[in-house]
N, C-alpha and C positions, 0 to 999 in steps of 0.2 A: 504493500500498498505505499503513497505516496506521501508526500509529509509537505507542507506547506513554512515557510518560514515566519519567525515570530511578528505578530502583528501586520501579517499579509491579510488583508481581507474577500473573501471572495464575493464580488457584485450578488446582490437576493435574486437577482431573475435568473443569473446563472445557477446559481442555487438550488431553485425552484426547478429549473429546466433538469439538469441534471434528475433531481428528484424525479421526477415525471417520467423519465427515461428507464432509473431503476426499477421503477413501477410497472414490473412485462404486463403482467394481469391487466392492470388498468390500461394498457396502449392498445393490446392484443381487444380487451373489448368495444374501446375508442373506435379501432380501424374496424372490426366486423361493423361495426353500427355503421358507419359512412358507408359501404358496401353493402347493406342491406340499403341504406336508402336512396344509391345508386341506382342499383338494379330493380329496386321497385321503380324508379324515377324513368329510365329504361325500358320497362315493361310500356308503362302508358304511351312514351313515344311511340315504339316498335307499333302497339296496339293501332296507334292515331295516326301513324303516317307521319309521326313527327311535330301532328299540329291537332293537338288535344283545343278542343273549346273548354270557356268558363265554365260548365258544371263539371267535366274530366277534371278537370285542376281540384274543383273542390270536392271533389270523389277519392281524389288522391290527397289533399290534404286530410279531410279526415279518416280516410282508412291505415295511414302509416303510421298512428302511434301504436295502433294493434298492432301493425305486420312486424314492426322493428317488438317491439315486448316478444310478443309468442316466436318470435325465429332466435331471437336473444338466447331464449329462457330453453329451446330446445338445442341450444348450438353447445348452454351451457349443460345442459344433460351426457352430450357425448363426448365433456370435454374438449371442445374446440377454442376454448375460451383461455388456455394454457398449455404450455407446450412450448416447445421448440420449433421456428418454423427451417432453418435450415435441417431438420433430420425429417421432413416430410418425405412420405411413402405412398406405397399405394394402399396403403389400411386407412391414410388419413382420408383420402379422396374417397374412400368405399365411405367414410362417416361422415362426411360432408353429405354425400348423395343419401343417405340413410337419413338425416337429418333436416336436409329442406326438402325432402318427401313426404317425411312426416309432416313438417309446419307446414307445407299444402293442405296435407291432406284434413290437419283440424283446423285452417283458417277458411274452406272452402263454404262448409256447412254453415262457420259461425259468422261470414259474410254476406252467405246466400240470408242467414233469415234476420239478418241483422239492417243492413241494404237494399231490402227487399225492394222493388218498385223504382229504384235509384238509378236502375239501365245500369247498374255496375257490370262489367265486361266483364265474364268467367276467364273469356281466353288470359286474359292478363296472369293471374295464378300461373295457368300453365307455362306461360314465357319467363315471370317472374323464376319460377323453381330450373329452369333452363340457366337461366343467367343467374343465379347464386350460385348452382354448382359451379360453372367458369370462372365468377371471380373469387368466391374465394378457394377455392380448388389453387385458378390462375397465380393470384397473389400469393400462396404461398411457396408453390414451385418456384416462383421468381424470387423471392427470398433465398432458398436453396441455390438456384442456379448460381445470382449474386455470392452467395458465403464459399461454392464451389469455386467457383472464376476465381474472387482473393484469394482461395487457400492455395488453390493450386498456383499462382503468382507468388507464393512465398517462396522466399530460399530454400529449398530443396532439391536433391540429386535428381535430377531427371534418370528411371528404372522401365528397362521395358521387361512385361512380363511372358518367360515363358511356360505355356498352356492356358489355351481359352477354354477351359472348363470350369467343372464346380469350385473348383481351389482356386486357381486361378479370378474367378471373378467374387470371389468369397474376398481375397487379398488387396485386390482392385477398389471394392468398396469401403474396405476399411481403412486403406490409406486416401479414399478421397474425401472421408468423412474426418477424419483425424489428424487437421493441420501440425500434429505436434510429430509425427511422425519422420523418418529422415528422407521416406523416397517420397516422387513422384512420376503417379504413372503415365507413361506417355504413346504404350502401344503395346499388341498382344503379338505375340509370333506363336505360330500355331503349324503343326504340319498337314492338319487336316485342308484341307483346300477348298470344301464349302462354305467354311466359316470365314475364307478369305474376304475383306473388306465387309464384314460385318461389323456391327458397336456393341459392347458391352460396357454400361455404366460410364458411355459417351465416351469409351475408348476401342481405337479403332484397333481388328486385325490387322497388323501389315503386312505380315509375309509371316514365312514356313524359317525351319531353323535355319537352313541353308543360304536364308537372307541376313542372318546375323551379325555379320562382320559389315555388310554396306549398313542397315540400319544402325548399329554400333555409333557408327562415324556420322551419318546424315543428323542426326539427332540428337548428338555430345552425353550419348549414355556414360554412362558413370557407373550402375550396378544390372547386374542380370538377375532376375527375378525366376526361379527352376520352381515351377509349380508343377509340379506333372509328377502325382504322388505312385502312381501306375509306370512309371518309366523303364524300362531295363537299362543294364547298367550299360552296356553298349551305348544309348539314348545320352545318356547321362553324360559318359564320357565322353562323347561328342560335342555336347553342347561346352562342357566347360574345356575342351581344347581350340574350340573357339572363341568364347571369352581368354584365352589364359596371350593366344595370339593379337584379339585386340586392347590387350592390358588393360583389362576392364574388370570390378570385383565381382563376383558371383553368388551366387547364397540360396540354398534349398531349403525347400520345404519338404518334410520327414516324409516317409511313406505312411499310407494309412494300417498297416503293423504294428510300425510305432508310436504313432498317433493313437493309438487303441480306437478308430473310427473317431475320435473328435473331429469336431470343424476346423475347419483350415485358419489361420490367425496368424496376423506380419509376426507376431510374438513366437510366433514355433519356425521361421526364417532362421536358416541358422547357416554356418561355413560346414561343407563338406564334406564330409565323413567316409572315409574305405567303406564301408558299408552301405554307400547310396552308389557304390561301384556293383552290388552286387550283383543288383537289380530283381530281388526278388520278387515275385507279386505278391500282393496284399494276401494274408491270409481271410477266408469267408467264414465264420464263427458260425456255429446255431448257440446264442449268445442266451436264446433264452431256457435252451436245455444245461446249460451251463451254468445259469445263475440258480434254475430249478435244484439241481445240485449241490450246490455252495452256500445259498443263500439259507440264514438263520439255523445255517449248523455250523460246527466247532470244528477246525481245522487244523492239525498239526504239520510243524514243515521243520524237519531236520535237515541240520545245514543252511537254518535260515538266514544268515547274515553272509550265505556266500553268491558266490553271482547268482546262478542260475535259481537257487532258494529264494534271495529277496527278489526277486523277479516276482515268481511263484506268490509272495506275501504280496509285493504290487498288487499285480491282478486280482488276486482272490478280495484280495481290499474293495474292491469296486464291485463286488458282487454281493455286499451288504450281509456278510458272515455272520453268527451270532459271538464270534470265539477265534482269533488268529492266536495259539500256542506256537511262539516261536523257539526253536529249542534248538541254540546253538552252543560252542564250548569255547568259542571265541568272544570274551568278553567284550573286547573293544567294539569289534566288525556289528557287536551284536547290541550294544549303544550307536553307534550310527547309526543302522537299520529304525530302531526305536523312534530315534530323533525325526527322521524321515516322514516313518507315518503320523508322530504329530503335528506335523507341519502342512503333510498333504489329506490324511484324512482323519481330521481333529474327533468324530464320533465314532471312531473305531474302537473295539472292546480290543485290545492284545496282551498276552500275557507274555513274558520274555521268560524263558528258561536256560539258566546254565548248564549243560548237561551233556555229557557223553554220552555217544551209544554203547558205547564198552559198558558202563555201567547203568547193571539192570536194575538196580534199586532205583534209582534218579529216574531211569524209563519206566516203571511200576507205579513209582508216584504219581511222579507228570499225568499217566494215561489215567490212573485211580482217581486223581483230584478235577481231572477237565470231561474226561470220557469223551473222546473226540469221535467225529463220524467220520473224518476222515484222515489219512497220512499222506502225504508227499513226502516221499524218502529222497534227499539230496546230498545226504553226508556221505562223501565219500574223496579217498585219494584218489587223486586222475592223472598226475602228473610223469608220463611214461618213463621217460630214464629217472628218476628219481627212484620210481617202486622198486625198477629194475636192482636198485642197491638194497633197500630193503626191501626187500621179499615177505620176509616175516610180517612186518605190519602193514603189508599192502594186503595179506592173506586175513590176518586179526580183525581191520577195521570195515574193510570191503566184506569181507564175506560172513567173518561172524557176528558184525555189526548191524549188516542187514540183516541177519537170521534175529538176532535180541529183539529188533525195534520190528519184523513185521511178526516173532511172537507173540511177544510183549499184544501187537494193538490186535491180534487173533483172539488171543484168549480174554480181551477186553470187547470181542465183537464188532471192533471197529468195523464200519460199511463197506470203506474202498482202503485200497492198500495201493498207491501207487508208486515206485520204483523209478529211478531214472536211471538210463542203461545208456550204454555208447556202441557205438558202432565198431572199436577195437574188441569188443567181444566176436567178430563175426572171425573165425580163422585165429587165434589169437595169438599173434608173436612175443607178448609180451606180459608182465606181471598184473599188469592194471586190468588187460583187455582179458584175461582167462580169471581172474577171482570177479569181475561182473559179468562173467557168463557163469558160474556157477552159483552168484549171487542173483542171477536168472531163474538157473534149475533151481536154489530152494523155493523160491515165491509158488513156480511149481508144482513141488511136493507141501506146499503148505496151503493150498489153496483148500477152502472150506465152503461149504453154507451160509455160513455168516458172514463171513469176509470173504470180497472180490481183492483177487491178489494179481496184480498188472503190472508189468514193463513196459517202459516205452525208450524204445533206442533210437537215437540220434549221434551225427556223428562235431564237428567243432562248432564250436558256437563265438563268433568273434567279438572282441571286448572282455571275456571271463577272466579270473586270476589266471595267470599263467598263460593264457594261450596265447600264440607268436604277435600278434598284432600292438598288445602295449609293449611287448616288446620291440619289435622294430620301429615303433615310435622314441623310443627310449633311444636307440639306437641311432639312429635320424639325428634325434635331437643333440647326440652327443658328437655329432659329425662324422658318423659311419667309423669302420663297414656296417653294413648290413649283413647280417649269418645269413642264408638261407642251406638246407642238409643236401640238399638236390637239385638240378637244373630240372629233373623232368614230376619230382615230388609234388603229388595232388593230396587236395584235400576235400573233402566236403564240408559247405559253411553256411552255418544260415545266423540271424541276428538273436540277442537274445527273447526279448519279444515276441519271436515269429515262434520259439523253441517253445516258449513256456506258454503263446498261446494254443499251438496242436500238444501242448501235456494238456491242457486241462479238459478242449476238447477229449483229447482220450480216454480220458478218466471217466469221461459219459458213456463209453462204449465196453460192448463185449458183458462177457458174465462170469468173467473171471478166468486164471489160465493164460490169459494170452500176453504175447508180445508183440506191443505195436510197434512198427519201425515209421519214422516222418519221414515222407520227400522232401532231399535233402538238394533237389537239383542236380546239376552236373560240377563236376567236382574242379576246382579250381587250382592253377599252379599255385604253390608258395613263390613262386621267382616274382609273378606274374601282383599277386598281391604286394612285395615287397616294392615294385617301381611304384606302384599305384601308391602307396601311403611316403614315399621318396616325393612322386609330383606334387601331390596335395600339399606336402610343404614347401615348394615353390623351386626344388631343389630338379637336378638332372639326373637322372639315376648314371653310374656309371662315370658321368663325368664330375659333379659336384659329392657325390656317394657314392663310392663303390662298394657291391654287391659281391661279398665273398661265400661259395661252396665248398662246404665244414664238413662235408660226409653223413650218410643217415646214421644218427644217433642208436646204441643199441635198443631192441625189444622194435622200431618204426621199421615200418610199408613204405614203401615207394609211394603206393595208391592203396586207401582205405575199403573197407568191403563194406554192403550192408547185410550180405542175406550167405547164409553157410552153405554150401552146397547140400540139397535134400531136406533143406529148411522149404515147403510150401509157401506162397504167399497170396491173400485173398484181399480183394481191393473191401472198402468201406464205403461207405454211402460219402462219406470226404475224399477227395478226390488228390488230399495233401497227408493220408495215415494211410496206410495197408498193415494186415496183419499178415502174425507168421504163427502156421502151426507147428507146434512142439512136440516133442516124446514127450509120453506120461513119468511123471517121477512121483516114488513113494514118498511117505516120510518117512518110511523106512528106510528108504536108501539115502536119505538125506543126514540122518541121524549117525550111520555108517558112514558115513563121508565126514562127518565133521568130527566124528571121535577119533578118525586118523589123522586127519589134519590138525585136529589140539594136542594131540601128542607128538605130532612130529614138527609144531611152533616151538612145545615146552620143551626140545628135545634141541631144537635148533637144527636139526638134519635138512641139512637144503636140499640134497640127492635125493633123500624120500621124498621130498615136498613136492619140487618140482614133478617128478616121479609120478608123486598121486595126483596132482594137478591136470596131468597129460591123461594119467587113466580117467578120469570126471572128465575132460574135456580131449577126445581125444585129437581134435583136428589143432589142438595150441603143437605151435613150433617153440621151443625157446630161444633164448636169443644165445648167442655166443659167447656174452659174457656173462649169462644165467650159469649156461653148460660146464663157464671155466669155473666156476665157482662152484658148481656141484664135485668137481672131482679134488674137492679137498677133502683129505680123509678128516670125517665129522666124531668119528666113536670119542676121540678124546673129551672132545668138548658135551657130547650128548652124555657122558657120566656127570658130568657135574648138575645137570639138569633130572630135574622126576618127570616120570612120563606122563605121567598123571596129566589129565583134562585139566585147564586153567579153568577154574568156577567164574571167573568172570564174564566169559564168554559161550557160556555152555548152559542153555537152558531144559535143554531137550529132554531131560527127567522132570519138567513140572509141566509138561503139554499134558494139556486137554486129552 
């Protein structure tokens, strides 16, 4: 607020004028009354060919107060004497039409009875109805047009919007209505030739993406806004290549999957991420089925502060669960997730539980206290090279930990148990993959009429803890080199939101005992991913940042697989989810496996452990590193340990 020097007085007439303009409702009321008078007067002029006689002028004067009183009263009831005319839209025009029609309908019988025999022309009210709609609506749209013109003339950076669909339309509408935003839309670019030349919110479609360089130079564009949520990675890459050639800034609207089908908004525009170059098509979900499965239910998520677990928590929170139980052993990470939930979902009831899936007592206490309806088991050791060096810990956590959570869930009659598995469980060549495959088999053996056990198998997720993407980004930030294992190494990738959306959808399918597999699309070369990360940093691969090939690490494959030979795959109603038919596994078989594995872990018998895993999963091919460690004579070590089962990881004797 501006201040005036002490002693300086503002003239009283200017103060009164300022107060008048500050009273917006009074101004609107006076302008409406003036428009009513003008339109009524014009109606008489038109009716009598602009030459009304003395008697007609007398009728005009006598009926005018009634006309003004009724119309203003009706307009007030419709809320037309308040609001901001600069934001007028079609809904306001509809209200004006309704109010004008209602006022004419009220005035007609009243004037007919009150002025019978005076020769009052009935057609005046019909003409007045049309003129009222035109005048009232026209005045408002004129104010809006003037305001938008004034805003567009403000000092804002000219921007091209790529995509003249719903998302692009929403972006332009917001930019035009909010002068505080940085960009001024000057045109659309769209490859749909049928849209060429049309205008959306007053902004024309100027050409297609091939015309970008010409349009950028012609209109002195400072930024290109990419508003095509369904664009493929190839399309996005072609657009940004043109933007880089023209040396203009570019921003992108996240995909529908990432935005969880929320309405497009300028605030969602961001710098390009490497995930945008994957070109994943939006996931179509049966949200109603998911909502029915999760709404007003108690859900428990293990590994709730991990990359996948925390995204499950976020997306489940949108479906109004009764309680979300966050089971996590990392205190700091759990605190971070809880803080986020407080900000984004203030009405959500959640319970953070510091616990380990190997701690049977804590598991039982948690299930007994909260009685979850569904469990999403995301806790696991997943880093392949590290697990090759820590085989016993991988077996204990991924196999016995999964068994603990699943068996407690069965004992407490949980309705649904969903385990997140991995494509590395297919023809495994590493400890992480084979432990995930054994965990899948355990769920098949625990299948029970009261609890539905399913596993969901998918590949790598970009941005997860320890994934290749943040590693590449850190290497680029240090100036390189960026390390890639092999020039032809390929992996299946999907984004974290997409993976979790499909996990939630898969959790609503099947009767139990199924292994669902997510459509990962085509595998992507790791080398190409590294190059894209370097380019997104504004650098040139091999010139500014070198790429070094280090060779495949122990347990790694050149190309991952999603299906084991002999596994049958069946379509589901969802195009991105398949279901695998697996052999039946008995509960007694599981007990025998766990008894043997438990004794081998306790004895630190590496050779015996690997042999047993290969017996359970015949397609398992141990890495050279693991095989070399198996050659070490473990007999002396074994004597130092009891060969009894470790009590913290075995619950079979308590099974119902």
